[in-house]
C-alpha positions as CSV (number, residue, x, y, z in Angstrom):
1,M,-64.5,18.4,13.8
2,T,-64.1,21.9,15.1
3,R,-62.1,24.3,13.0
4,V,-59.6,26.4,14.8
5,T,-58.2,29.6,13.2
6,S,-55.5,32.1,14.2
7,T,-54.9,35.5,12.8
8,A,-51.7,36.6,11.1
9,G,-51.0,39.1,13.9
10,H,-51.4,36.5,16.6
11,T,-49.2,34.1,14.6
12,Q,-46.4,36.7,14.3
13,Q,-46.6,37.7,18.0
14,T,-46.5,34.1,19.1
15,E,-43.4,33.3,17.0
16,E,-41.6,36.4,18.1
17,A,-42.4,35.8,21.7
18,E,-41.0,32.2,21.5
19,R,-37.8,33.3,19.7
20,T,-37.4,36.2,22.2
21,R,-37.7,33.9,25.2
22,E,-35.1,31.6,23.6
23,G,-32.8,34.4,22.9
24,E,-33.1,35.9,26.4
25,G,-31.6,32.8,28.0
26,A,-34.5,30.4,28.4
27,A,-33.3,27.0,29.6
28,P,-31.5,25.4,26.6
29,P,-32.0,21.7,25.7
30,P,-30.4,19.6,28.4
31,G,-28.3,17.5,25.9
32,P,-27.5,16.9,22.3
33,D,-29.6,13.7,22.0
34,A,-31.9,12.8,24.9
35,G,-34.1,15.7,25.9
36,A,-34.2,17.2,22.4
37,G,-37.7,18.6,23.1
38,A,-37.6,18.8,26.9
39,W,-37.8,22.6,27.0
40,D,-40.4,22.8,24.2
41,D,-42.6,20.1,25.8
42,G,-43.4,22.6,28.6
43,L,-44.7,25.1,26.1
44,I,-46.7,22.3,24.4
45,A,-48.3,21.3,27.7
46,R,-49.2,24.9,28.6
47,R,-50.8,25.4,25.2
48,A,-52.6,22.1,25.4
49,A,-54.0,23.2,28.8
50,G,-55.2,26.5,27.4
51,A,-52.4,28.7,28.6
52,T,-52.7,30.9,25.6
53,G,-56.3,31.8,26.2
54,G,-59.8,30.4,26.9
55,G,-61.3,27.6,24.9
56,Q,-59.4,25.4,22.4
57,P,-55.9,26.6,21.8
58,P,-55.0,28.1,18.5
59,V,-53.0,26.0,16.0
60,P,-49.5,26.7,17.3
61,L,-46.5,27.6,15.2
62,L,-43.2,25.7,15.3
63,P,-40.6,27.0,17.7
64,A,-37.0,27.8,16.9
65,P,-34.9,25.0,15.5
66,H,-33.3,22.7,18.0
67,T,-29.5,22.9,18.0
68,G,-28.6,19.6,19.5
69,R,-27.1,16.7,17.5
70,P,-29.9,14.2,16.8
71,A,-29.4,10.6,17.6
72,P,-28.0,8.7,14.5
73,G,-29.5,5.6,13.1
74,P,-28.0,2.1,13.4
75,D,-24.2,2.4,13.1
76,G,-23.9,-0.2,10.4
77,A,-26.5,1.3,8.2
78,D,-25.2,4.9,8.7
79,D,-21.7,3.8,7.9
80,D,-23.0,2.0,4.8
81,L,-24.7,5.2,3.6
82,T,-21.6,7.3,4.4
83,A,-19.4,4.9,2.5
84,R,-21.7,5.1,-0.6
85,L,-21.8,8.9,-0.4
86,D,-18.0,9.1,-0.1
87,A,-17.7,6.7,-3.1
88,L,-20.0,8.9,-5.2
89,R,-18.1,12.0,-4.2
90,E,-14.8,10.4,-5.1
91,L,-16.4,9.1,-8.3
92,T,-17.5,12.5,-9.5
93,G,-14.1,14.0,-8.6
94,L,-12.2,11.4,-10.7
95,S,-14.6,11.7,-13.5
96,R,-14.8,15.5,-14.1
97,P,-11.9,15.5,-16.6
98,R,-13.6,12.7,-18.6
99,V,-17.4,12.8,-18.1
100,D,-19.3,15.9,-19.1
101,A,-20.8,18.1,-16.4
102,A,-24.4,17.5,-17.5
103,T,-24.0,13.7,-16.7
104,L,-22.5,14.4,-13.3
105,A,-25.0,17.1,-12.4
106,E,-27.6,14.7,-10.9
107,A,-24.9,13.1,-8.8
108,G,-23.8,16.5,-7.5
109,R,-27.4,17.4,-6.6
110,V,-27.7,14.1,-4.7
111,L,-24.5,14.8,-2.8
112,D,-25.6,18.3,-1.9
113,D,-29.1,17.2,-0.8
114,A,-27.7,14.4,1.2
115,A,-25.2,16.7,2.9
116,A,-27.9,19.3,3.7
117,R,-30.3,16.7,5.0
118,R,-27.7,15.0,7.2
119,R,-26.7,18.3,8.8
120,L,-30.2,18.8,10.0
121,S,-32.2,16.9,12.6
122,R,-32.3,13.1,12.2
123,R,-34.8,12.9,15.0
124,H,-37.5,14.2,12.6
125,T,-39.1,12.4,9.6
126,V,-40.5,14.7,6.9
127,V,-43.5,13.2,5.1
128,A,-45.3,14.9,2.3
129,L,-49.0,14.4,1.5
130,A,-49.3,14.6,-2.3
131,G,-52.3,14.0,-4.6
132,A,-54.4,15.2,-7.4
133,T,-57.3,17.7,-7.2
134,G,-60.2,16.3,-5.2
135,S,-58.3,13.3,-3.9
136,G,-59.0,14.4,-0.3
137,K,-55.4,14.8,0.9
138,S,-56.2,18.0,2.8
139,T,-59.0,16.2,4.7
140,L,-56.5,13.4,5.5
141,F,-54.0,16.0,6.6
142,N,-56.5,17.5,9.0
143,T,-57.6,14.0,10.3
144,L,-54.0,13.0,11.1
145,A,-53.3,16.4,12.8
146,G,-56.6,16.1,14.8
147,V,-57.4,19.7,14.0
148,T,-58.5,21.7,10.9
149,I,-55.3,23.1,9.5
150,S,-55.7,22.9,5.7
151,D,-58.8,24.3,4.0
152,T,-61.1,21.8,2.4
153,G,-64.0,22.3,0.1
154,V,-65.3,22.3,-3.4
155,R,-63.1,25.2,-4.6
156,R,-60.2,24.0,-6.7
157,P,-57.3,24.2,-6.0
158,T,-58.1,24.4,-2.3
159,T,-54.4,24.1,-1.2
160,S,-52.4,26.8,-2.9
161,A,-49.3,26.7,-0.7
162,A,-47.6,23.9,1.2
163,L,-48.6,23.7,4.9
164,A,-46.5,22.0,7.6
165,C,-47.5,20.3,10.8
166,S,-44.8,19.1,13.2
167,W,-45.5,16.8,16.1
168,T,-42.2,17.6,17.8
169,D,-40.1,20.7,18.3
170,G,-36.8,21.3,16.5
171,A,-37.9,20.9,12.8
172,A,-37.6,24.6,11.8
173,G,-34.3,23.9,10.0
174,L,-35.9,21.2,7.9
175,L,-38.8,23.4,7.0
176,D,-36.5,26.3,6.2
177,R,-34.8,23.9,3.7
178,L,-38.3,23.3,2.2
179,E,-38.9,27.0,2.0
180,I,-42.1,26.8,4.0
181,P,-42.6,30.2,5.7
182,G,-43.3,30.5,9.4
183,R,-46.9,31.6,8.9
184,L,-47.6,28.2,7.3
185,R,-46.1,26.0,10.1
186,R,-48.5,24.5,12.5
187,R,-48.7,22.0,15.4
188,P,-51.3,19.2,15.9
189,V,-53.5,18.9,18.9
190,Q,-51.7,16.7,21.5
191,G,-52.7,15.2,24.8
192,P,-50.8,15.6,28.0
193,D,-48.5,12.6,27.0
194,G,-47.0,14.6,24.1
195,P,-46.8,13.4,20.5
196,G,-47.0,9.7,21.3
197,P,-46.1,7.3,18.5
198,L,-45.8,10.1,16.0
199,D,-42.9,11.7,17.8
200,G,-40.7,13.3,15.2
201,L,-43.2,13.4,12.4
202,V,-43.3,16.5,10.2
203,L,-46.3,16.3,7.8
204,I,-46.5,18.5,4.7
205,D,-49.7,19.1,2.8
206,L,-48.7,19.9,-0.8
207,P,-50.7,21.7,-3.5
208,D,-52.4,19.6,-6.1
209,H,-49.8,18.1,-8.5
210,D,-52.2,18.4,-11.4
211,S,-53.1,22.0,-10.6
212,A,-53.6,24.4,-13.5
213,A,-51.3,26.9,-11.8
214,A,-47.7,26.3,-12.9
215,E,-46.3,27.7,-9.6
216,H,-48.2,25.0,-7.7
217,R,-46.8,22.2,-9.7
218,A,-43.3,23.7,-9.4
219,Q,-43.7,23.9,-5.6
220,V,-44.8,20.2,-5.5
221,D,-41.8,19.1,-7.5
222,R,-39.4,21.1,-5.4
223,I,-40.6,19.8,-2.1
224,L,-40.9,16.2,-3.2
225,A,-37.2,16.3,-4.1
226,H,-36.3,17.0,-0.4
227,V,-38.8,15.2,1.8
228,D,-38.0,11.9,3.5
229,A,-41.2,10.0,2.5
230,V,-44.3,10.6,0.4
231,I,-47.9,9.6,0.9
232,W,-49.7,9.6,-2.4
233,V,-53.4,10.1,-1.9
234,V,-55.5,8.8,-4.8
235,D,-59.3,8.5,-5.2
236,P,-61.3,5.7,-6.9
237,E,-61.9,7.9,-10.0
238,K,-58.3,9.0,-10.8
239,Y,-56.1,6.4,-9.2
240,G,-55.0,5.3,-12.8
241,D,-54.3,8.9,-14.0
242,A,-51.4,8.7,-16.5
243,L,-50.0,12.0,-15.2
244,L,-49.5,10.6,-11.7
245,H,-47.9,7.3,-12.9
246,E,-45.8,8.7,-15.7
247,R,-44.5,11.8,-14.1
248,Y,-44.2,10.8,-10.4
249,L,-44.7,7.1,-9.5
250,R,-42.8,5.5,-12.3
251,P,-39.7,7.7,-12.1
252,M,-39.7,7.3,-8.3
253,A,-40.0,3.5,-8.4
254,G,-36.7,3.1,-6.7
255,H,-38.0,5.0,-3.7
256,A,-40.6,2.4,-2.8
257,E,-39.4,2.0,0.8
258,V,-40.3,5.6,1.6
259,T,-43.6,5.6,-0.5
260,F,-47.1,5.2,0.7
261,V,-50.0,4.9,-1.7
262,V,-53.4,5.5,0.0
263,L,-56.7,4.9,-1.8
264,N,-58.9,7.5,-0.2
265,Q,-62.7,7.8,-0.2
266,V,-63.4,4.1,-0.1
267,D,-66.6,5.0,1.8
268,R,-68.0,5.9,-1.6
269,L,-67.5,2.3,-2.8
270,P,-69.2,-1.0,-2.0
271,E,-66.9,-3.3,0.0
272,D,-66.3,-5.7,-2.9
273,A,-65.7,-2.8,-5.3
274,A,-63.1,-1.3,-2.9
275,D,-61.2,-4.5,-2.9
276,Q,-61.2,-4.6,-6.7
277,V,-60.0,-1.0,-7.0
278,L,-57.3,-1.7,-4.5
279,D,-56.1,-4.8,-6.4
280,D,-56.1,-2.8,-9.7
281,L,-54.1,-0.1,-8.0
282,R,-51.5,-2.7,-6.9
283,R,-51.4,-3.9,-10.5
284,L,-50.7,-0.5,-11.8
285,L,-48.0,0.1,-9.2
286,D,-46.4,-3.2,-10.2
287,E,-46.4,-2.1,-13.8
288,D,-44.7,1.1,-12.7
289,G,-41.9,-1.0,-11.3
290,I,-42.7,-0.2,-7.7
291,A,-42.0,-3.0,-5.3
292,L,-44.8,-3.6,-2.9
293,G,-44.1,-4.1,0.8
294,E,-45.8,-7.5,1.1
295,H,-44.8,-10.7,2.9
296,G,-42.3,-8.9,5.0
297,E,-40.3,-7.6,2.0
298,P,-39.3,-3.9,1.7
299,G,-41.4,-1.8,-0.6
300,A,-44.2,0.6,-0.9
301,T,-47.1,0.5,1.5
302,V,-50.6,0.4,-0.1
303,L,-53.6,1.2,2.1
304,A,-57.3,1.9,1.7
305,L,-59.0,4.4,3.9
306,S,-61.6,7.1,4.2
307,A,-60.3,10.4,5.6
308,L,-63.9,11.6,6.0
309,T,-65.1,8.7,8.2
310,G,-61.8,7.8,9.7
311,D,-62.0,4.2,8.5
312,G,-58.4,2.9,8.0
313,V,-56.7,6.1,9.2
314,G,-55.5,4.3,12.3
315,E,-53.6,1.8,10.2
316,L,-51.9,4.7,8.3
317,R,-51.1,6.4,11.7
318,D,-49.5,3.1,12.9
319,C,-47.4,2.9,9.7
320,L,-46.3,6.5,10.2
321,G,-45.5,5.8,13.9
322,Q,-43.3,2.9,12.9
323,L,-41.6,5.0,10.2
324,T,-40.9,7.8,12.6
325,S,-39.8,5.5,15.5
326,E,-37.2,3.8,13.2
327,R,-35.7,7.2,12.2
328,R,-34.4,5.7,9.0
329,A,-36.6,7.3,6.4
330,A,-34.1,10.0,5.6
331,A,-31.3,7.5,5.2
332,R,-33.6,5.3,3.0
333,R,-34.5,8.3,0.9
334,I,-30.9,9.3,0.4
335,G,-30.1,5.7,-0.4
336,A,-32.8,5.6,-3.0
337,D,-31.5,8.9,-4.5
338,L,-28.1,7.3,-4.7
339,D,-29.6,4.3,-6.5
340,A,-31.3,6.6,-9.0
341,A,-28.1,8.6,-9.5
342,A,-26.1,5.4,-10.1
343,D,-28.7,4.2,-12.6
344,R,-28.4,7.5,-14.5
345,L,-24.6,7.2,-14.4
346,R,-24.6,3.6,-15.5
347,P,-23.9,4.3,-19.3
348,A,-20.8,6.3,-18.2
349,Y,-19.2,3.6,-16.1
350,V,-20.5,0.1,-16.9
351,P,-18.6,-1.6,-19.7
352,T,-20.3,-3.5,-22.5
353,G,-17.6,-6.2,-22.4
354,R,-14.2,-7.0,-21.1
355,V,-11.8,-4.0,-21.3
356,G,-8.1,-3.7,-21.5
357,L,-5.3,-4.5,-24.0
358,S,-4.6,-8.1,-24.6
359,E,-1.1,-9.4,-25.2
360,E,-2.1,-10.2,-28.8
361,A,-3.1,-6.6,-29.4
362,R,0.2,-5.3,-28.0
363,E,2.2,-7.8,-30.2
364,E,0.2,-6.7,-33.2
365,F,0.9,-3.1,-32.5
366,A,4.7,-3.8,-32.2
367,D,4.5,-5.8,-35.5
368,R,2.9,-2.9,-37.3
369,L,5.5,-0.4,-36.0
370,A,8.3,-2.8,-37.0
371,E,6.8,-3.0,-40.4
372,A,6.5,0.8,-40.6
373,V,10.2,1.2,-39.8
374,G,11.3,-1.6,-42.1
375,A,12.8,-3.8,-39.3
376,A,12.6,-6.9,-41.6
377,A,14.3,-5.1,-44.4
378,A,17.0,-3.7,-42.0
379,G,17.7,-7.3,-40.8
380,Q,18.0,-8.6,-44.4
381,A,20.3,-5.7,-45.3
382,A,22.5,-6.4,-42.2
383,E,22.6,-10.1,-43.2
384,R,23.7,-9.3,-46.7
385,A,26.3,-6.9,-45.4
386,W,27.7,-9.5,-43.1
387,R,27.9,-12.0,-46.0
388,R,29.5,-9.4,-48.2
389,N,32.1,-8.7,-45.6
390,A,32.7,-12.4,-45.2
391,G,33.1,-12.8,-49.0
392,R,35.6,-9.9,-49.1
393,A,37.6,-11.3,-46.3
394,C,37.6,-15.0,-47.3
395,G,37.3,-14.7,-51.2
396,T,40.1,-15.3,-53.7
397,P,42.2,-12.2,-54.4
398,W,41.6,-12.5,-58.2
399,L,37.8,-12.7,-57.7
400,R,37.9,-9.7,-55.4
401,L,40.0,-7.8,-57.9
402,W,37.5,-8.6,-60.6
403,R,34.6,-7.4,-58.4
404,W,36.4,-4.2,-57.7
405,Y,37.0,-3.6,-61.4
406,E,33.3,-4.3,-62.2
407,A,32.2,-2.0,-59.3
408,R,34.4,0.8,-60.8
409,R,32.8,0.3,-64.2
410,A,29.2,0.0,-62.9
411,P,27.4,3.2,-61.7
412,Q,27.5,4.0,-58.0
413,T,24.4,2.2,-56.6
414,A,25.2,2.1,-52.9
415,E,22.4,0.5,-50.9
416,R,20.2,2.9,-49.1
417,P,19.6,2.5,-45.4
418,P,16.1,1.2,-44.6
419,G,14.9,4.4,-43.2
420,D,16.3,6.6,-46.0
421,T,13.1,6.3,-48.1
422,P,12.0,9.3,-50.2
423,G,8.6,10.6,-51.1
424,E,6.0,7.9,-51.5
425,E,7.7,5.3,-49.3
426,A,7.9,7.8,-46.4
427,T,4.2,8.6,-46.8
428,T,3.4,4.9,-46.7
429,A,5.4,4.4,-43.5
430,R,3.5,7.3,-41.9
431,Q,0.2,5.8,-42.9
432,R,1.2,2.5,-41.4
433,V,2.0,4.2,-38.1
434,E,-1.3,6.0,-38.0
435,Q,-3.1,2.8,-38.9
436,A,-1.3,0.9,-36.1
437,V,-2.3,3.6,-33.6
438,R,-5.9,3.6,-34.7
439,V,-6.1,-0.2,-34.4
440,V,-4.6,-0.3,-30.9
441,A,-6.8,2.6,-29.7
442,D,-9.9,0.9,-31.0
443,E,-8.9,-2.4,-29.3
444,A,-8.2,-0.5,-26.0
445,A,-11.5,1.4,-26.2
446,S,-13.5,-1.7,-27.1
447,G,-16.1,-2.4,-24.3
448,L,-15.5,0.9,-22.6
449,P,-18.3,3.4,-21.9
450,T,-18.3,6.3,-24.4
451,P,-16.6,8.9,-22.2
452,W,-13.7,6.6,-21.4
453,A,-13.5,5.2,-24.9
454,D,-13.1,8.8,-26.2
455,A,-10.5,9.5,-23.5
456,V,-8.5,6.4,-24.6
457,R,-8.6,7.4,-28.3
458,E,-7.6,11.0,-27.4
459,A,-4.6,9.7,-25.4
460,A,-3.5,7.4,-28.2
461,G,-4.0,10.3,-30.7
462,R,-1.8,12.7,-28.7
463,G,1.0,10.1,-28.6
464,A,0.7,9.5,-32.3
465,D,1.4,13.1,-33.2
466,G,5.2,12.8,-33.0
467,L,5.5,9.0,-33.3
468,P,6.4,8.9,-37.1
469,E,9.2,11.4,-36.5
470,A,10.5,9.5,-33.5
471,L,10.5,6.3,-35.6
472,D,12.3,8.0,-38.4
473,G,15.1,8.9,-35.9
474,L,15.5,5.2,-35.2
475,T,16.2,4.4,-38.8
476,A,18.5,7.3,-39.6
477,P,21.8,6.2,-41.3
478,E,24.7,5.7,-39.0
479,P,28.5,5.5,-39.8
480,A,29.5,2.1,-40.9
481,P,31.7,0.2,-38.4
482,A,35.5,0.3,-39.1
483,R,35.6,-3.5,-39.2
484,P,32.8,-6.0,-39.8
485,P,32.1,-8.4,-37.0
486,R,34.3,-11.5,-37.5
487,P,33.9,-14.9,-36.1
488,G,36.8,-17.1,-34.9
489,W,37.1,-19.1,-38.1
490,W,37.7,-16.1,-40.3
491,P,41.5,-16.0,-39.7
492,V,41.7,-19.7,-40.6
493,A,39.8,-19.1,-43.8
494,V,42.0,-16.1,-44.7
495,L,45.2,-18.1,-44.0
496,A,43.9,-20.9,-46.2
497,Q,43.1,-18.4,-48.9
498,V,46.6,-16.9,-48.6
499,S,48.0,-20.4,-48.9
500,M,46.1,-21.1,-52.0
501,T,47.3,-17.9,-53.5
502,L,50.9,-18.7,-52.6
503,L,50.6,-22.1,-54.2
504,Q,49.4,-20.4,-57.4
505,V,52.3,-17.9,-57.3
506,V,54.9,-20.5,-56.5
507,G,53.7,-22.9,-59.2
508,G,53.6,-20.0,-61.7
509,I,57.1,-18.9,-60.9
510,W,58.3,-22.5,-61.0
511,L,56.7,-23.1,-64.4
512,L,58.1,-19.8,-65.7
513,G,61.6,-20.7,-64.5
514,Q,61.4,-24.0,-66.4
515,V,60.3,-22.2,-69.5
516,L,63.2,-19.8,-69.2
517,G,65.7,-22.7,-68.5
518,V,66.4,-21.6,-64.9
519,F,64.9,-24.8,-63.5
520,T,65.1,-28.4,-64.6
521,P,62.2,-29.0,-66.9
522,D,59.5,-30.9,-65.1
523,L,56.0,-29.5,-65.8
524,L,54.0,-31.8,-63.5
525,P,54.9,-30.4,-60.1
526,P,54.4,-26.7,-60.9
527,V,51.2,-27.4,-62.7
528,L,49.9,-29.4,-59.8
529,L,50.7,-26.6,-57.5
530,M,49.0,-24.1,-59.6
531,L,45.9,-26.3,-60.0
532,A,45.8,-26.8,-56.2
533,G,45.9,-23.1,-55.7
534,I,43.4,-22.3,-58.4
535,L,40.9,-24.9,-57.3
536,G,41.5,-24.6,-53.6
537,G,40.8,-20.8,-53.5
538,P,37.2,-21.2,-54.7
539,C,36.7,-24.2,-52.5
540,V,37.8,-22.1,-49.4
541,E,35.5,-19.3,-50.5
542,Y,32.6,-21.6,-51.0
543,G,33.2,-23.2,-47.6
544,S,33.4,-19.8,-46.0
545,R,30.1,-18.8,-47.6
546,L,28.5,-22.0,-46.2
547,A,30.0,-21.3,-42.8
548,A,28.9,-17.6,-43.0
549,R,25.2,-18.4,-43.4
550,G,24.4,-19.1,-39.7
551,P,26.3,-16.1,-38.3
552,A,25.0,-13.8,-41.0
553,R,21.4,-14.9,-40.3
554,R,21.9,-14.3,-36.6
555,Y,23.5,-11.0,-37.2
556,G,20.5,-9.9,-39.4
557,A,18.0,-11.2,-36.8
558,D,19.8,-9.3,-34.1
559,A,19.6,-6.1,-36.2
560,E,15.9,-6.7,-36.9
561,R,15.2,-7.4,-33.2
562,A,17.1,-4.3,-32.1
563,L,15.1,-2.1,-34.5
564,R,11.9,-3.8,-33.6
565,D,12.5,-3.4,-29.9
566,A,13.4,0.3,-30.3
567,A,10.2,0.9,-32.3
568,A,8.1,-1.0,-29.8
569,G,9.7,1.0,-27.0
570,C,8.9,4.2,-28.7
571,G,5.3,3.2,-29.3
572,R,5.0,2.0,-25.8
573,A,6.2,5.3,-24.3
574,R,4.1,7.5,-26.6
575,V,0.9,5.4,-27.1
576,L,0.6,2.3,-24.9
577,D,1.6,4.0,-21.6
578,P,-0.9,6.9,-22.0
579,V,-3.6,4.4,-23.0
580,A,-2.7,2.2,-19.9
581,A,-3.0,5.3,-17.7
582,E,-6.5,6.0,-19.0
583,L,-7.5,2.4,-18.5
584,L,-6.1,2.6,-14.9
585,R,-8.1,5.7,-14.3
586,Y,-11.2,4.0,-15.6
587,R,-10.6,1.0,-13.4
588,E,-10.4,3.4,-10.4
589,V,-13.7,5.1,-11.2
590,R,-15.3,1.7,-12.0
591,E,-14.3,0.5,-8.5
592,Q,-15.8,3.7,-7.0
593,Y,-19.0,3.1,-9.0
594,A,-19.2,-0.4,-7.7
595,R,-18.9,1.0,-4.1
596,V,-21.7,3.4,-4.8
597,L,-23.8,0.4,-5.7
598,D,-22.6,-1.8,-3.0
599,P,-19.9,-0.7,-0.4
600,V,-19.6,-4.1,1.1
601,G,-18.6,-5.9,-2.1
602,G,-21.8,-7.1,-3.6
603,D,-22.8,-9.8,-1.1
604,G,-24.2,-7.6,1.6
605,A,-27.4,-5.7,2.3
606,R,-26.8,-3.5,-0.7
607,G,-26.9,-6.4,-3.1
608,R,-30.4,-5.4,-4.2
609,A,-29.1,-2.0,-5.4
610,G,-27.0,-3.7,-7.9
611,A,-29.9,-5.8,-9.0
612,R,-32.0,-2.7,-9.5
613,Q,-29.2,-1.2,-11.6
614,G,-29.3,-4.4,-13.8
615,V,-25.6,-5.1,-13.3
616,R,-23.6,-7.4,-11.1
617,V,-21.0,-5.7,-9.0
618,T,-18.6,-8.5,-9.5
619,E,-18.6,-7.7,-13.2
620,L,-17.5,-4.1,-12.4
621,S,-14.5,-5.4,-10.4
622,T,-13.0,-7.4,-13.2
623,T,-9.4,-6.6,-13.7
624,P,-8.7,-5.2,-17.2
625,R,-6.9,-7.6,-19.5
């Protein structure tokens, strides 16, 4: 293989001449899609024919970037990727108030990289050659290019800066994104038919990933984050290197569809040993979690070749030709980045169980608030008040007079309203309210990822700040009604009680008149009248008490229910509604996360993404209880 060199001065003059001709009105590309390299192909043909001078042409530089819109991939796949990116963008926007910036940083980087890559040429496929020191990647780079571009030799590291070789014009924008300077951009030797099956290929020769120079390793990591596909070149001695598997292959296992693993230097091995090494390499890749593209399934491509002798290089060139002709490597890389970002976001969005507040939890919260405000005691007090009013209205006058006298003699011990509790009782009520809020917050946060569980507890805590005071306002004493509620039978009982009193008065007057000689002596009638009145009054009062039990109980139950409903409404407005709002927001982001995994609902082509995340998308779409 003849090595071709070009001086820096010639390189700079050639690049300036090309850009000058383009700026002075050279014929632009005929259209945004077809003919993307029509103008540049003429320059390629002239150089291939020796137009730049005698002998073999120097390794050419890349021309100015092409400004036409590249042809997109299949509409369905492109729409699928766009939907996933939109869902991730919506997801990060909805999550910023709840999820910390460090967790969302990787998703933001994926969105930025995807947007930057999709703005650039989709006609080109950027493939990086990566490998350890002495793996022979530079030799393979030169073999694929058909001309010596990258230095090879025993000196280590041989490649100190990334080199680029583009088979087609218009890739300058992509290489600018990779920060590869113009002096390190080359073109392969091509025949009169142009780039052939490698049309659109941009090959990058990276420095050694195990280089002792930190800047070399940093350059490898930076470029690997932006290329469309990677060819990992390994040799029979270091194919099992822990650094390669732990730092690169294992973390990039989800990028199997845009990964090639090439066992180089098989010419140094006997045929049976080469097969054994290749099988062991596949085993290691399987342990790394890398799916292998076998039996027609998508996955990494594993090949054995010798860059020095050319054995097996044709198969790699065919694989690269298929990759570039499909023009889907960039979309697959972005999709794999989305899968990796979704996997990192999984703890922030995937629940550990069913989420939401059950009706039992809501009822328990209402019961605790009712207990805190003393709804049961208020109902009992209302029931006693109703019975007391019934007794006052339907009792005998003499008994009411006696009770009045006893009340005047006894100290004033008026019944306190249920909410008028001093000191320790008020503290206990506040503690009950706080306990009720904690219990319902824990129930609502159960099963939620940590950021959203914290948000639910914060929302419940904010509502609990003024809840005890609001509940105290519900139980503040109110002026007593002017007249107690009276059922229809009260007038009848009052009339009967008046009649019994009149019988006693008439019988007493009659008996007194007989004693005084005013009436004819006959003790039986007045005595019977008095006995009827004396015995009838308590009977009417007892009957009224029996009749008052039902209405009094209903009156107390209504009072208890009214206070309970008021407390529940207060708790709902201050605690349950904010908690429900947080759960609704979580449901929205959970649905967006499900779309990031699978925009077509879990049964389409993206179903394998959900499997790689270890979660079924249908579980993410469960409506909260």
